[in-house]
N, C-alpha and C positions, 0 to 999 in steps of 0.2 A: 552162346554156349557151343563149344566145339563138339561135334559128333565124333566119339572115339573110333568108330568104324571107318569114317571117311577122313578124319584128321584135318578138317577145314571148317570154317564158319559156314552155316547155311546161307543161301542167297536171300531167303525170306525170313524176317523176324518171326520167332516162335515156331519155326518149321519143325523142330524136334518135338515140341509139345503137340503139334497137329498130328505128327506120325504116331505118337504114343496114344493119342485119342483114337485114331483109326484102328490101331491094333486091338483096342478094347471094344471096337465096333459100337461106339455111341452115335447118337444122332446129331452131335454138335458140329460136325464137319462134313456134311454131305457134299459140299462143293468140291473138296479135294477128291473124294471118291468118284464123283462124276467125271472129273478131268483125268483121273487115273484110268478109268474105263476107256475114255476116248484116246488116251495115249497108247494104251495096249492095242486098241483098234488100229491106230496109225502104224504101230510096229508090225502087226499082222499083215496089213496091206503092203508094207515095204517088203516083208519076207516073201509075199506072193508075187512080187514084181508088179504090183498095181500102183505104180508111182503117181499117176495122175490123181487117182482117188486118194492116195496117201497125202498128197500135197493139199488137197481140199480139206481133209481132216486136220492136217497140221495148221493150215490157215485159220480154221475155226478155233482150234486150241489157242493159237497165238493171239487171236483177237480177244478171247475171253480171259486169258490169264491175268492181265493187269487188273481187271475188275475183281478177280478172285484173290488178288494180292499174292499171286504165285508167279513163278517163272518156269521156263522149260527145264532148267536144272533141277528144280524142286520135284517135278514129275519123274525125272530120271532117277533121282535119289529115292523117292518114295517107292517107286516100282522095285528098285533093288532091295529096299528094306522089307518089302512085303513078300519076297520070294521064299 
């Protein structure tokens, strides 16, 4: 399913469904919420010029995303959709 706001296919199957669930704040997708929090932590560290710490957080995220069936682009899009 193409996201009309983004105009392209999501990188992860069922990504739009997961975002819709998060917007309703159910407990069925806590994994995405956890990694969104970590993604925002990463962005905050980058903004504060704490690049070494940011790279550690990014490495942690990158290591866990495949197990969560997500990718970096999914986190970026989800963060934009939740603004």
